[in-house]
C-alpha angles and dihedrals in degrees: 000000000000114000097150096112096046099097095173098052107132104168129032122184115177105144121152098022135118099263120140098175136024128181114200096156093112094047096094095170095051110128105159124048125173111163109132130119098060122176138193123242086265090058095250121137117264135180123248117222108217124198115202135166128239094262090055092056092089091052090049091052097044113029112005089068097114092075103115119204096006122149115204106220091253086077100254113135115224110195093172101019131261128070145186092241122148137211101236091137097071104280109302121086 
């Protein structure tokens, strides 16, 4: 799913799909994100790698916490959302 060029995207709901990576770092107006519970084509659970920017960190910590089995691209696994991750790599996970 490529949403990088959609600058006005405010809500993204993509739960229970076959996504393995999602980059929302350019979606600066994104407020709602619900994209956990991803599966493979064989219907086995898989992790979603999520790329966010530094400004989205607060949203990740506070309201995007329902994203089950999501890995923020810094490598931290978030089985129930939220993390204490930092942006020591220049701003993008």
